[in-house]
N, C-alpha and C positions, 0 to 999 in steps of 0.2 A: 416473639410475642403471641404465637399461636397456641402456645402450652401454657397451661397456667404455673407459674413459679414465685418464691419467695422474693421479697424486694426488702434491704434493712441500708438505711442512710445514716452515716456518720460523718460530723462535720467538726472538727476541732472540739472534741469533748475528754479527749484522754488528762488533759491536765486541769482538767475542774478536778476541785474537791469534791467529795461524796458530800451528798444532797438529796433533795426531792428531785432532781432530774436524773439520777441512776433508779431511782423505784420503777418496778414492773407496773406499767399501763395495763389496764383490764382489757382484754381482746375488744376488738371491734367487731360487731353483731354479725359482720358479713363477712369475718375472716374464718379461716380453717384453722388449726393445730397443724404448725409448723412440722416438717418431715426429721430425721434425725438430720438429715445433711444439710437443711435449711435454718437450723437452731440459730438464735439472735448472736450473735459474739458479746463474749462478756467484755465490760469495760478494761482497756487497757491499763496500764499503771501511767502515771507522769512522767514522760520522758524525764533523764537525768540534767540535762542541759537547760531546763527552765528553770526560772528562778526560784527560791525556797517559799514563797509567799504564794506559789501558785499550786503548792504541792503540800499544803497545811488546811488543815481545816479551816472553815469559814469564819469563825469566830477569830482567831487569831489572825486574820488579815487585815490591817490598818484599815483606813476608810482612805479611799483615793480620791482627790478632787474632782478627777475627770473619769466616771467608770466607764470602761470598755464593754462593750455589750459581746459577750461569746455564745457561740451557735452549738446546739445540741440537736439531736434528732429522737424521733419517736418511731420506732422501727415496726413495721408490719407488713402482713402479707397479703398478697395481690393476688386473687383463684380467680375472680369472674371475666368473662368474654367480652365486657364492653368497657366498663371504667369502674373506679374504687378509689377512694380518698386514701392516700398513705397516711394519715395523722396528719402532723404538721413538722415541721422545722421551727423550734424556738430558740432564741435568743435571750441569755440570762445575763444581768450585771453579776462580776465577779465579786465584787465586792461585798453582795449583799443577795445571796440566792434563793434566800427564804421568802421575799417578797414575790418570787416568781417571773414567768417570762416577762421580759419588756416588749417582744411582739413575738410574732407566729407569723410564720410563711406554708400557709396550706400547699398540699401537693396534691394533684391528681395524675393518675395513668389512666392514660386511656389504650385499650386494646380493641381496635375494629373485630368486629363479628364477620363470622366467613361468609362469603356468597357463593351460592351454587352456579360454577361457571360450568360444566362439562354437561351439564342437563341443555336437551333443544329451546325450552323454553327460553325466553328471555329472564336473565337474572335477578331475582328478588328475596325480598324476606318477610313472612308474613308473622303476625302475631294474633290468636284467638280468645275469645270469649277475655278481655281486658276490661276488668272493673275500673270506672273513673271516677272518682269523687271530688265536688270543685277543689282545685289546686292542685289538682293529680296531673304529676309532671312524666312522660315516659320519654327517655332519650336513647338512641341509637345512634352507634357510630360504626360506618359501614364505610370501606374505599370501591367507588365505582369502577366498573372495568375502564379500561382504556380506551375504549372507544365508543362508551358511554357518552351522550350529552343532552338527555332531558329523561327525568324520571316522573313515575304519576303515583302519586298516596291515593289510595280508595280506601274509604271510611265507610263503615256499614255498622248496622246494629238490627237486631230481631226483635226487639222492646216495642210492639208497637204503639203501648200508650206512653212512650216518654220520648222526648227530643234531647237533643246537648248541642251545645256550643262549644267550639273547640277551638283554641286556636294553634295555628302549626308554624313553625320555626325551624329555617334551615339553613345554613351557613356550610361554606367552604373558606378556607384561609389559602391566600397564593401569595407568595414573596412577591414584596413590592406593590403590592396589590392593596388597596384598601378592603376591608371584610363586607362593606355593602356593595363591594361589585358582584359577590355572589352569595346572594341572602336573599330569603323568600317569608316574608311576613304575612299571614293571613289569617282572618277566622273565618273559621267555617261552621256552619249548622248540619249536623247529622239526625236525620229521621228512618224511620224503617222503609219509609215509601219507597226509596230510591237510594242507591249508595252514593256519596259523596268523592269528587275528583278534583282534585288538584295537582296539575303538572307544574314542574319546575325543571328551572336550568340545571346540567350537574356538568362539571368536568372531569375526566376519567382519569383515574389515577390519583387522586386527591381526596384524601378523608373527608366524609361528607357527616357532619353532625343533624340529624331530624328530631326534632322535638315536639313531642303531639303533649299538649296539656287541655284539661278540661277549665271553662272558665269559670275564674274564681267566684264570680255572681251566681252563676248557672246553678240552681239550688238542684240535689237530687244526683241519685248514681245510676249510673247507664254501662250496661255491659258492650264494649266494642270490637270487632276486629278490624284490623287494618293490615294492608299490603302495602309496600314499597316496590315496584318493577322499573328497571332500568329499560331504557330503548338508545339509540344511537345509529345517526347517521352523519358519516365525520367527513367535510370537505377537505380536500388537502390544501385550500389557499388560506388557513387557521381562521381568525376571527374576523377579517373584512375582506371584500374582492376589488379588486379594483379593476377601472375598463379604462382603456384609453380613447383618446381621439382619433386612431389612427383605421377605425372601422375594420379593425379586423376584430373575431370570436375569442371570447377566453374560456380556455378549454378548464374544467373541473373534474378533477378523481373523486369519487364518491365511495365511502364501505360503508359496511351494515354492522350494527353488534349482532342481531341476530337477523331473520328473513324480514324483510320491512318493505311497505307500499311506499313509493317515491314517486312525488308529482311536486316539480319545482314550481315555484311562482318568483319571479323577480320583479321589483316594481320600484322607481324612481320617485319620492313622494315630498322631495325639497331641493330648493337650489341654495347655494351657498355665495354668495358672493363676499368678497375680503375686501375692509378699507384699512387704510392706515388713516393715522390722527391726522385732523388737520390743526391740531395745536396742542403743543405739550407744556404743562408749567411743573418745575420742580422747585419745591421750597421747603424749609424747615418749620415745622410745627410749635406750638408754642410752649412756655416754660413748663409747663404739665406735663408735656410727652416728652420726658428725659428721663432714660432708663439709669438708675444709679450705676454708679457715681457721675459721668456726665456724658452717656450717650444721646445724643440728640436724634429724634427719630423725624426722618425725611418723607413727605407726602408728594406722589407723582400723580399728576390728573392729564389723564388724555382726553381728547373731544373729537368724536367722529360723527361727521354728518353723512346722512344717507336720505334716499329717496325712497319711497313705495310709492307704485304705478298703481298699483289695485290692491284694494282692502283684502290683507291677509294676516294669518297668523306666525307671527314672529319671534324667534329665540337668539339673542345673543352666547355666543361662544368666544372664549377668550382660550385657543388653543393650549396657550403654555402654561395658563395657571389653572384651568380646569380641573374638576375633582380632585384637587387637592386642599383639604382646608387647614387642620390643625397640623398636618404635616408637610405644608408647605415653608417652602425657603423665605419665604415674605411674610410681613407681619400680619398684612388683611389684604383682602383685595374685595371690591365691590362696584358695581356698575349701575349706574342711575339712566332711565332714557325718558327724555323730554320730545314734546312735540314743540312745533316752530313758535310756539305762544310761551315755552319754558314753564310750560305744566306737566307735572311729575305723573309718567305713564305707568311705570313700573320698575323695579328693583332687584337685583339679584346678585347673587355670590358666586361661588364655586363651581355649582354644580347647575348646568343649564338644561337638564332634561325636567328639573322642577322648575324652572320659570318659561313661562311663555305668555306673550299679550297679543291680542288682537287689534290691529291698527288700520286705521282707515288711509285712502291717501294723502300723501303729503310730504315734507320736511318733517325729518326727525333728529336727534342730538342724543348720542351716547355719550356718557361722559364716565370713565374707569377711573376708580382710585386706587392706588396700593401704596402701600408704606412700608419703611424697613429703614433701620438707623445705618444703613450704608447707604452712602450716596453714589456710590459708584456702579452698585446692583440698579438702581431705580434709573441711573443715564442710559443703562442697555436695553429699557424699556421704552424710550422715548418716542420709538417709531415700531413699536409693537402692534401687528395688524389684528384685528379683529373679524370674524365670522359673525356676518349678519343671516342666520337660517329663516327664510322664507318657505311655506308650504305652498305648491302647487297646488294651482286650482283642480286640475285632476291628474292623477298620479301617471306616471309612462310606465306602460308595461312592456318589458324586454321579454324576448320571442328564446325559446332555449330549443336546442335540438340535438338528436343523440349521436351525430357523426360531422365531421368536419366537411363533409361533401356537401350535405344536405345545409349546413350552416353558411357554406359561401354561396350556395345557389339559392337559397330562402327557399329551400323546400319544404319537406313534411316536417312537423314540429313535434318535439318530445310531449306527450301527455302524461303518461304512466307506468309503471314498470315494477318489478319485484325485483328486490335484490337482498340475494343470500350472502351469508357471515363466509368472509373470506374471498369473497369476488368484489372488483372493482368496478363500478360504471361510469364510464366517461359521457361528457356532459360537455354543451359548449353553449354559452350564454351571448347573444349577438349584442351588436353593439346599440346605442341609441339611435332607434329612426330617424332620420334626416326630416321627414314631415312632422314630427315633433316638437323641433326647433327653430326658433324665432327669434329673428334681431329684437325684438322688443321684449322679450323675457330672458334671453340668453347672451352673454357677451363673453370675451376670449378672457379666460381667467378666472369664470367661477365652475363652479363643481354642482354636479347632480348627485344628492344622496339618498338612498331607502334601504331596503330590507331584502333579501332572498332567503326561502324557506323551501327546504327539500323533503319534507316529512307530507305524508296524505292525510294522516288522522288529524284531528283538529287538536286534539291536546299538544303533539307536536308542533303542529304550523303556529300556537300561542306562544311558544316558551324556546323552542329552537330554531333562533333568529340569528342571521348574519347581518353585516352592516356592508353594503355596496356602494362603491362610488363611482362618479364616470366623470372625467374630463372633457367634453366635449368639443371638438373643433371650431371653428368660427362657421356659424349657421349659414346653409349655402345662400346665395343669392339668387332670388326670384326674377329672372330675364322673360319679358313678355315672347309669347309664340308670334311665330314669325306670320306676315301676312301672307294673303294671295300676290297682291299688288305690292312690286316693290317700290321703295322709295328711293330718293338720294339721298345718300349720306350727309349728316347735316355739316354745316362748315365750322371750323372749330372755332374760328373768330367769332363768330354770332353768339356761341354757346361761352366763349368767355365775354367776351361784353356784358351777356344777361348775367351772367353771375358777378361781375362785378357791379352791375347796377343793383342788383337784390341785397348783395352785402353791402352797399352804401346805404342802402333805404333800411336795412335791419341796424347800422348803427345811429341813424337819423334817429331814431325811436329811444336811443340810449342817451343822447345826449342833453343838454341843457345850455341856457344862456345864447351868447354871442357865438359862441362853435355850433350850435345847432341853425340859427339864422344863417350862417355863412355857407353850411353845409347844403341847407334847401335851397338858397339860393343858387349854390353851383349845380344842382341837381335838376332843377329847374331849366335851366341853360343847358345840361347838356343832355336831357331825356325830358323834353318838352310833353310828349305824350304819355309818358307813365305816371299812371294812376296810383301807383303802390308809394311814389312822392309824397302825395300829399296825405294820403292816409297814413303812413308812418309820422308825418309832420301834428299831426293831429292826436295822434297817441301817444306822442312825444308832452305833447302840452296840456292834453287832459288825456291823461291815465284811464283805460277804461277798466284796471283792477286795482288801483289804489283807495283802500279803504277812507285814506283822508278826504278824497274827492267828493264821499258823499254828502248829501245836503242835512242839513240840522232841522228841526221840528220848528224852532223857534228862535233860529238866527236867519240872517238874510247873508247871501253868499259872499266871500269878499275879493269880487272880481268888478271890473267896469263893463259898461254897457260897449264900449269900443273893443274890448278883447275877446266879448260874446258874438259882437257882430263878424270879427275877422274871422272866428271859427265857421260861423254859418257861412261866410263865401267863398271858404276853402272846401266844405262839405259839400257845396251846390257845383263846384265844378267838377266832385267826382261824382254826382247824383247825374248830372246832365249829360255827361259822356256815355254812362250806362244804359243800354236799351234793356229796361226792366220787362217790358212785354215780352221781349226776345230771351229774355232769362228764364222768364216762367215759364214760357212755353217750353225751353228745355228741360228746368228742372219737373216738368209734369209730363215726361216721357219717360214710357217703362223700360222700355228697350231700345238701344242706340245698335245698331248692325253696320255701322259705316268702320271702314279698315281703319281710322284715325280715331277710333270711338274713346279711346284710352288718353289720349292728347286732348279732343276738345274735353272730357269731363273736367280735366285738370284745369282747363283754360276758364271753364264755366262755375266752376267751384271757386277759383279766385276771384271772378268777377262778385260773384255774389257775397262772399268774403268783405270784399272791399266796401260796397252797397251799404250793408248791415253796418259796417264800422263807420261810415260816414253819416249813415243816417243817425243813428245812435248820438255820435258828437254834435250832429245840428240841433238831435231833440234835446241833450242835455244844456247846450248854448240857449235853445229856445225857454228851456225852464228857468235858467239862471235870469235872463233876459223878464222873465214874468214876474220875478220876485222882485228885481229894481224897478221895473215899471211905477209910474205914480197914477197917472190917469185911467179911469174905466175902461174908456175907449180902445188907449194902447192895449189891456191888457186883454179884451175881445179878441184885438187881430191878432195875439199871441196865441190866444186858445185856438182858434181856428187852424194857425198853420202847425200847432201840437197836435190837433187832431189829425190834418191830413198826414203829417210825417208820421205818427202813430199806424195809423192804416197802411203806408207804403213797407214800414218796419215787418207789420204780423203776416206779409205776404210772402214774407222769407224767412223769416225765424219767428222765434216764441220769446217769451217775455222771460221764460226760465232757462234760457241758453247762457251759456257764460258770460260770453261778450256782450249779450243784452241784459243782464241783470243791472247793472247799475243805473242805465239810463233808464229802467222800468223802474226803478225807487225815486229816481228824481222825477218822474210822471206821476207816480203815486203821491208823492210829497205834492206836489204842484196842485194837483186835481183834489188834495185832500182825502184820498182814497187810503184810509190807516190799515184797512183791515189787510187790501192787496199790496201793501208795504211791508206789513208784519210778515206775511207768505214769502214775499221775495227777500226778507232780511234772512229769514231763518233758512232759505234756501243757501243762501250765500256763508253762513255761518257752517252750514253741514263741509260745503267745499272747502271754504278758507277763512278759519274762524279769526278775530282779530277784535281788539278793545273796541276800536270805532266802531265797527258795524254795532257791538254787543250797547254800545250809547244811543246810537241811532233807534236799534229796536226799543229801548227805555223811553226815547223822546216818544214814538209812535205810541207806546201805550200809553204813556200821560195825556196824547191828544185825545185817545178815546175815553178819558177816566178810569182808567185802570192801573190805580197808584198801586195795586199792592203787587200787581207784577212787575211795574215799574222800579219798585223799592227789591223785590227778589232778583231783578235783574243787575241792581246795584250793586248790593251785598256780596253777589256772587264773584262781581268783577278782580276782587283782591286775590282768590284762590284761583279762577282760570286763566288769568294772565300776572303772574306773580314778575316782579322788577327784577329779579335775580336767579341763578340757579341755587338748589339747596346745597348746602353744606355736605362734607361726608362725616 
C-alpha cells in the first residue's frame, strides 16, 4: 500500500451480453493514465459451459419471471497516498440490461500516509495554508506508532480579522469493539490570537482517521495550518490496573514513544457495591409481542433494593450487558431507578457512563428489564448482579514509588522524571491506605475504582487515562488505646446476660398484640431495673417514625383516654429513674480525663436517649389527651403538663432531631402553631418523604388559609407517590 498502483475489479461479467456495462467510463478526475503493464483487461468471452441465453444479445433473451442481478465492475486507478473511490460495483438485471444498474456498491480504498518515525521529534504530520470554506472536509488516514497512546491536534490561523468554527472527528476501529469506544467528536473555535489544541486518545498500530471540517453555518473562508503530533507513555498492565487486598505494591513498567515527562497520579473516586436481585419475575408479553410466525417474546424484570447512607452521585452498571446495544444478544435492556415512594428518579440503558443521578440518603429500588424470545436465556439472568457505583466524598490518592524497597518501607515517593525512548521505567503503586478505610463506607466484597495517569503534560493527563480498581480487605478494627490503670477482664457471663437483654429489647419494639404484652411482662420480671424495656415497649405501641401516627388538623385521634394514661405511666417510670441534673452536668463537660471515659460516655448517651424517647412519648400522649378532653379545666391542666414536658425535653434535644420531630408536630398541632408545624413537616419530608406527611402539610396550609398551597400539594401527590412502578 506504500506505492501507487492501479486497481481493477471484475466480478461475474464474462457471461453478460454486450451492452452499456461494457462501455468505457470517463476517467475519474483524481486518477492518472495507467501504465502499459496496468492496462485494464478486456472483457473475456463467455465460457462455453454457460447456457445459450447467456451468450446471446439482450434482445434475444426471453423475459425471465424472476430476474437475477449479476455484478459487474467499473475499473479505476488508485494513485493517491490517502484514499480514493474506485468507482463502484454495479448489479444488472440480465433480462434487461438497458434499464441500468439495479444497485451499486461503492468502494473506497484507504492508504495511510507515512509518518516520520526516525526523527528525534515526536511523529507527526502537518498541513500548511489549507483553505477551508463552509462544509469543507479534510481527511487523513495514518497508522499511529505502536507505543503511541495519545495525539494532539493543533489548529492555527494567521488571519486576524477572521475566525472559524471547526468540527473535528477522529475514529479507530478495533475488532469486536464499538466504533464509539475510540472516537472523538468536538467543535472548536479557531482564531489568530492563540492556537487551538485538541488532545485525544489513540491506539498504537491501528489505522486512525482524522476528519477536519469547517462548520457549514460558519460563513466565510479561512486559511488554516494544522498539525497532529503523537505521544506515548505505555504501561505494561493494558487498559486497567488491579490492586489486591494483600497490601502489596503493584509493579508497573512504563515505556515512552519519545522523550517524555512522567508524573504519575493514581486516585480512587468511586465505591462499587454489588447487589443480587431480591425479586425476579419472568413472564411472556402480550400477543402483539410475537415475532412471525409464532416466536413469543418474554420479559425478565429483576428488582434490586439498596441503601444510600449519604447523599452522593450514583451510576447503575449491569456489567454483563453494558456497552452493547444493537449488537447485544438480548433484544432490549433498560433499568429504572425509584425511591422508597415509587417515584421515578432516573432511566438508563446500555451505556452507564451516560447516566448518573444525585441521590439523597434513603432506600431505593432498581428495576432491570431484559427481553428475548428464548426463555432459557432469560432464566440465566434471574440472579444477575448489578453494580451501584457511588462517588466517594473525597478521592483516595495512592502513593507511587520508584523502587520496591521504598514502596515496602514507605520511603521517598516518586514525583517526576524523564523517560527516553527505548528505556523502561519501573514504578510501584502502593495499596489503599488503611486510614482511608472505614466500616461505615467499605464492606467486604466492595471494590474501589478510579483512574491513573502517567503524563506530566496537561494534554496527556486529560485523555491518556487508565482505569484502576482496588479490592480492599476487611477494614481494620479500631481497638481502644490501653490505659495506665489496668482493669480486671470482664466476666463472660455478664456480657452474655447484657447481650441477651439488649436483643430481647430489640425484638420487643418489633412485636404487636399478645406477643408484645407477653414478652414485656417476661422482661419486667427478669430485668426489673432495666429502663430499655419500657422504652422499647413505648416505641412499639407508639412508633416515633410511623407517619400514620401523626395528628390530623381536623380530626380527633383514634385512641382512648386509658391508652394515653397507660403510656404516660410507663414514660414516668423511665423519667423518674433518670437523674436529669446529673445527666445535664455530664453533657456540659468539655473534657473527660477519667480512665473509663469511653465507657461512661456510652452509658450517659444511652440514658440521654432513653430520657428523650420517654419525654416524647409522654408528650404525644398528653397531646392526644388534650384533644380528647371535654372541659376547659382539664385542658388547662394538660397545657401546664405539656409546657413542663417540653421544657424538660429541650434541655436534652432539639425539636428538629429525628427522634423528636414527630412529637414536635403533635405539640404544634395541639397549640395551633401552624407555622412551626409546617417547618417540622418539611424537615420530615426531606429525610423520609411519605404521602401521610404531605397530607398533614396540606391540612396545616388550610388552617392558615393558604388554599393555593394546599391545592398544589394535593395535586402533586399522584406524581410524588404513584401506586405502582412504571411498566417497561
